[in-house]
C-alpha positions as CSV (number, residue, x, y, z in Angstrom):
1,M,15.1,22.4,9.1
2,T,11.6,21.2,8.0
3,Y,10.5,17.6,8.3
4,A,7.3,15.7,7.5
5,R,5.6,13.8,10.3
6,I,2.6,11.4,10.1
7,V,0.0,13.1,12.3
8,G,-3.0,10.9,11.4
9,T,-3.8,7.5,10.0
10,G,-7.1,6.0,8.6
11,S,-8.3,3.0,6.7
12,Y,-11.4,1.4,5.1
13,L,-12.3,-2.1,4.1
14,P,-15.5,-2.9,2.2
15,P,-18.0,-4.8,4.3
16,R,-18.1,-7.9,2.0
17,V,-15.8,-10.6,3.3
18,M,-14.7,-13.4,1.1
19,T,-13.3,-16.5,2.8
20,N,-11.2,-19.3,1.3
21,D,-14.1,-21.7,1.5
22,E,-15.9,-19.7,-1.2
23,F,-13.0,-20.5,-3.6
24,A,-12.9,-24.1,-2.5
25,A,-16.6,-24.5,-3.5
26,R,-15.9,-23.8,-7.2
27,L,-12.1,-24.2,-7.8
28,D,-9.6,-27.0,-7.3
29,T,-8.3,-25.6,-4.0
30,S,-9.0,-25.6,-0.3
31,D,-8.7,-23.4,2.7
32,A,-5.7,-25.4,4.0
33,W,-4.0,-25.1,0.6
34,I,-4.4,-21.3,0.4
35,R,-3.4,-20.8,4.1
36,S,-0.3,-23.0,3.8
37,R,1.1,-21.2,0.8
38,T,0.0,-17.6,1.4
39,G,-1.2,-17.2,5.0
40,I,-4.4,-15.7,3.7
41,A,-7.7,-16.7,5.3
42,Q,-10.0,-14.0,4.0
43,R,-10.1,-10.7,2.1
44,H,-12.6,-7.9,1.5
45,I,-14.3,-7.3,-1.8
46,A,-15.7,-4.0,-3.0
47,G,-19.3,-3.7,-4.1
48,K,-20.2,-3.0,-7.7
49,S,-20.9,0.6,-6.9
50,Q,-17.7,1.1,-4.9
51,A,-14.7,2.6,-6.8
52,S,-11.2,3.3,-5.6
53,S,-12.1,7.0,-4.9
54,D,-15.0,5.8,-2.6
55,L,-12.7,3.6,-0.6
56,A,-10.1,6.4,-0.5
57,L,-12.7,8.9,0.8
58,E,-13.6,6.7,3.8
59,A,-9.9,6.1,4.7
60,S,-9.1,9.8,4.2
61,S,-11.9,11.0,6.3
62,R,-10.7,8.8,9.2
63,A,-7.1,9.9,8.8
64,L,-8.2,13.6,8.8
65,E,-10.3,13.0,11.9
66,A,-7.3,11.4,13.7
67,S,-5.0,14.3,12.7
68,G,-7.4,17.0,13.9
69,L,-7.2,18.7,10.5
70,K,-10.0,19.6,8.1
71,A,-9.9,18.7,4.4
72,S,-9.6,22.4,3.6
73,Q,-6.3,22.5,5.5
74,I,-4.6,20.0,3.2
75,D,-2.1,21.4,0.7
76,L,-1.4,18.3,-1.4
77,I,-3.3,15.1,-2.3
78,I,-1.5,12.0,-3.6
79,V,-3.3,8.8,-4.3
80,A,-1.4,5.6,-5.1
81,T,-3.6,3.2,-7.1
82,S,-3.3,0.7,-10.0
83,T,-7.1,0.5,-10.2
84,P,-8.2,4.1,-10.9
85,D,-11.9,5.0,-11.3
86,Y,-11.2,6.3,-14.8
87,I,-8.4,6.6,-17.3
88,F,-8.7,10.3,-16.4
89,P,-9.2,12.4,-14.4
90,S,-7.0,11.1,-11.7
91,T,-8.5,9.3,-8.7
92,A,-6.8,12.0,-6.6
93,C,-8.9,14.7,-8.3
94,L,-12.1,12.7,-7.8
95,L,-11.2,12.2,-4.1
96,Q,-10.5,16.0,-3.8
97,A,-14.0,16.7,-5.1
98,K,-15.6,14.1,-2.7
99,L,-13.7,15.8,0.2
100,G,-15.4,19.0,-0.9
101,V,-12.2,21.0,-1.4
102,K,-10.5,22.5,-4.5
103,G,-7.3,24.4,-5.4
104,C,-4.5,22.2,-4.0
105,P,-2.6,19.9,-6.3
106,A,-3.9,16.4,-6.6
107,F,-2.4,13.6,-8.6
108,D,-2.0,9.8,-8.8
109,V,1.1,7.6,-8.4
110,Q,1.3,4.3,-10.3
111,A,3.9,2.0,-8.7
112,V,1.5,-0.9,-8.0
113,C,2.2,-2.4,-4.6
114,S,5.0,0.1,-3.9
115,G,2.7,3.0,-4.7
116,F,2.1,4.1,-1.1
117,V,5.8,4.2,-0.3
118,Y,6.4,6.1,-3.6
119,G,3.6,8.6,-2.6
120,L,4.9,9.0,0.9
121,A,8.4,9.8,-0.3
122,T,7.1,12.3,-2.8
123,A,5.0,14.1,-0.2
124,D,7.9,14.1,2.2
125,A,10.2,15.7,-0.3
126,L,7.6,18.4,-1.2
127,I,7.0,19.2,2.5
128,R,10.7,19.3,3.2
129,S,11.1,21.8,0.3
130,G,8.9,24.2,2.1
131,Q,6.4,24.4,-0.7
132,Y,3.6,22.6,1.2
133,K,2.8,22.2,4.9
134,T,0.3,19.4,4.9
135,A,-0.4,16.4,2.6
136,L,-2.8,13.5,2.3
137,V,-1.3,10.3,1.0
138,V,-3.6,7.5,0.2
139,G,-3.3,3.9,-1.1
140,A,-6.6,2.7,-2.6
141,E,-7.3,-0.4,-4.7
142,V,-10.2,-2.5,-6.1
143,F,-8.0,-5.4,-7.4
144,S,-11.1,-7.6,-7.6
145,R,-11.9,-5.9,-10.9
146,I,-8.7,-7.1,-12.6
147,L,-8.7,-10.7,-11.4
148,D,-9.4,-13.9,-13.4
149,W,-11.7,-15.6,-10.9
150,N,-10.9,-19.0,-12.5
151,D,-7.2,-18.7,-12.0
152,R,-6.6,-20.2,-8.5
153,G,-2.9,-19.0,-8.6
154,T,-3.9,-15.3,-8.5
155,C,-7.5,-14.8,-7.6
156,V,-7.1,-16.1,-4.0
157,L,-4.3,-13.6,-3.2
158,F,-5.9,-10.2,-3.6
159,G,-8.5,-8.0,-1.8
160,D,-9.8,-4.5,-1.9
161,G,-9.3,-1.6,0.6
162,A,-7.8,1.8,1.3
163,G,-5.4,3.3,3.8
164,A,-4.4,6.9,4.3
165,V,-2.0,9.1,6.3
166,V,-1.9,12.9,6.9
167,L,1.5,14.5,6.9
168,A,2.3,17.8,8.5
169,A,5.5,20.0,8.5
170,A,7.4,19.8,11.8
171,S,10.7,20.8,13.3
172,A,11.4,17.3,14.6
173,P,12.2,14.4,12.3
174,G,9.2,12.3,11.2
175,I,10.1,10.6,8.0
176,H,13.9,10.0,8.3
177,A,14.7,8.6,4.9
178,S,13.1,7.0,1.8
179,V,14.7,5.0,-0.9
180,L,13.0,4.1,-4.2
181,H,14.0,1.8,-7.1
182,A,12.5,0.3,-10.3
183,D,13.6,-2.3,-12.9
184,G,11.4,-2.2,-16.0
185,S,13.1,-5.2,-17.4
186,Q,11.2,-7.4,-14.9
187,V,7.8,-6.4,-16.3
188,D,6.8,-10.0,-17.2
189,L,6.9,-11.1,-13.5
190,L,3.7,-9.3,-12.7
191,S,1.5,-7.3,-15.0
192,V,-1.9,-6.6,-16.4
193,P,-0.8,-6.6,-20.1
194,G,-3.9,-5.0,-21.7
195,N,-5.4,-1.6,-22.6
196,V,-8.4,-0.2,-24.4
197,C,-8.2,0.8,-28.0
198,G,-11.1,2.0,-30.0
199,G,-13.5,0.7,-27.4
200,A,-12.1,-2.8,-27.4
201,I,-9.7,-4.5,-25.0
202,V,-6.3,-5.2,-26.5
203,G,-4.2,-7.8,-24.7
204,S,-5.4,-9.2,-21.4
205,P,-7.4,-7.2,-18.8
206,F,-6.5,-9.7,-16.0
207,L,-3.6,-9.8,-13.6
208,Q,-0.8,-12.2,-14.6
209,M,2.0,-13.3,-12.3
210,N,5.0,-15.5,-12.2
211,G,4.7,-16.6,-8.5
212,Q,8.1,-18.1,-8.0
213,G,9.8,-15.3,-9.8
214,V,8.0,-12.7,-7.7
215,F,8.8,-14.5,-4.5
216,K,12.6,-14.6,-5.2
217,F,12.7,-11.0,-6.4
218,A,10.6,-9.6,-3.6
219,V,12.6,-11.2,-0.7
220,R,15.9,-10.1,-2.2
221,V,14.9,-6.4,-2.8
222,L,12.9,-6.0,0.3
223,E,16.0,-6.9,2.4
224,E,18.3,-4.7,0.3
225,V,16.1,-1.6,0.4
226,A,15.3,-2.0,4.1
227,R,19.1,-1.9,4.9
228,E,19.7,0.9,2.4
229,T,16.9,3.1,4.0
230,V,18.0,2.5,7.6
231,A,21.6,3.3,6.6
232,A,20.4,6.5,4.8
233,A,18.7,7.5,8.1
234,G,22.0,7.0,10.0
235,M,20.4,4.3,12.1
236,S,20.8,0.5,12.7
237,M,18.2,-2.2,12.2
238,A,18.2,-2.7,16.0
239,Q,16.6,0.8,16.3
240,V,13.6,-0.2,14.2
241,D,10.5,-0.9,16.4
242,W,8.2,-2.2,13.6
243,L,8.6,-3.6,10.1
244,I,5.6,-3.1,7.8
245,P,6.3,-4.8,4.5
246,H,3.9,-4.9,1.6
247,Q,1.3,-7.6,2.7
248,A,1.6,-10.0,-0.3
249,N,2.4,-13.4,1.2
250,V,3.2,-14.4,4.8
251,R,6.2,-16.4,3.6
252,I,7.7,-13.3,2.0
253,L,7.0,-11.3,5.2
254,E,8.6,-13.8,7.4
255,A,11.6,-14.4,5.1
256,T,12.2,-10.6,4.9
257,A,12.2,-10.2,8.7
258,R,14.4,-13.2,9.2
259,K,17.0,-11.9,6.7
260,L,17.0,-8.5,8.5
261,G,17.5,-10.2,11.8
262,L,14.2,-8.8,13.2
263,P,12.2,-10.9,15.7
264,A,8.7,-12.0,14.8
265,E,7.2,-9.6,17.4
266,K,8.4,-6.6,15.3
267,L,6.8,-7.8,12.1
268,V,3.4,-6.4,11.2
269,V,1.2,-9.0,9.6
270,T,-2.3,-8.3,8.3
271,V,-2.3,-10.3,5.1
272,D,-4.2,-13.1,6.8
273,H,-7.4,-11.1,7.0
274,H,-6.8,-8.4,4.3
275,G,-5.2,-10.4,1.5
276,N,-2.9,-8.5,-0.9
277,T,-4.4,-5.0,-1.3
278,S,-1.5,-3.7,-3.4
279,A,-0.9,0.0,-2.7
280,A,-3.4,0.0,0.2
281,S,-1.6,-2.8,2.1
282,V,1.0,-0.8,4.0
283,P,-1.3,2.1,5.2
284,L,-4.0,-0.4,6.1
285,A,-1.6,-2.4,8.2
286,L,-0.2,0.8,9.8
287,D,-3.6,2.1,10.8
288,E,-4.7,-1.2,12.2
289,F,-1.7,-1.4,14.5
290,V,-2.0,2.3,15.4
291,C,-5.7,1.9,16.3
292,A,-4.9,-1.2,18.3
293,G,-2.4,0.8,20.4
294,R,0.5,-1.4,19.3
295,I,2.3,1.2,17.2
296,R,2.6,4.3,19.5
297,P,4.1,7.8,19.3
298,G,7.8,7.6,19.3
299,H,8.0,4.2,17.6
300,R,10.2,3.9,14.6
301,V,8.4,2.2,11.7
302,L,10.1,0.8,8.6
303,M,7.5,0.6,5.7
304,E,8.4,-1.0,2.4
305,G,6.8,-2.2,-0.8
306,V,7.5,-4.2,-3.9
307,G,5.3,-4.5,-6.9
308,G,4.8,-4.8,-10.6
309,G,7.1,-2.7,-12.7
310,F,9.1,-4.0,-11.0
311,T,9.2,-1.2,-8.3
312,W,10.3,-1.3,-4.8
313,G,11.1,1.2,-2.0
314,A,11.0,1.9,1.7
315,S,10.5,4.7,4.2
316,L,11.7,4.9,7.8
317,A,9.5,7.1,10.1
318,T,9.1,8.0,13.7
319,L,5.4,8.2,14.6
């Protein structure tokens, strides 16, 4: 039987760091207020010339280097993003060109903060089918482009970045199980309700969020999908070495781990210095802990996301 294993991870954060003090200087907020409610101290902001495909290229190059594979050996490219470079072509196609390769399928996945998990599950299924042997899965976002910088309830939460993994076919299990869900009736909880028509913006081009509604929904579905995924893999929660939830808010992370009965030392937290990077948050966190030597070969990692749509999902993998 063929499985898909993660054989390389990589990430990239723009050099510009924005601290809470910068918000406090012009908005009715403070570092203490932001930290106490979100756990966030800083986030990275892309430069004007940096698009999602640029961030994805840096993360992908590092993941490829870690895997020992060349870009020409990749059979499939999937990019999860809610902030694509263009309406079309896809950011995945732009990334493919920047990697200097052509021919393999390349497409985007739009599931907002669940995007990386959606992309990982898709690549896993295609590798298991035997159609492809290698895949590059990327989460890349420049959420700073869709924020109302005068809305203290949202602008303090998000940051920019990219994370990537390389998957390769293997005879031993890597990704054990993935579970995906969506509920479009919850669209009003979190959205950017605008589009371009005839060269003009129709609706709002800024992110809008019902914070309390998102919190309640996220904590509930993250627990449910985690248990569902572990059960689908035929394992127990006690066999999970690390939990990497979508890095939205430290309160959501801690509440999820507590409901799952996982100790704090098994919870991966990077939101304090990354902010919410949407589809990039899970692979960014994964790569940080891999590079630090904390997540090691043989560890079982439960990755999960929840985002606008509403979408949610999880994947359980052995590194």
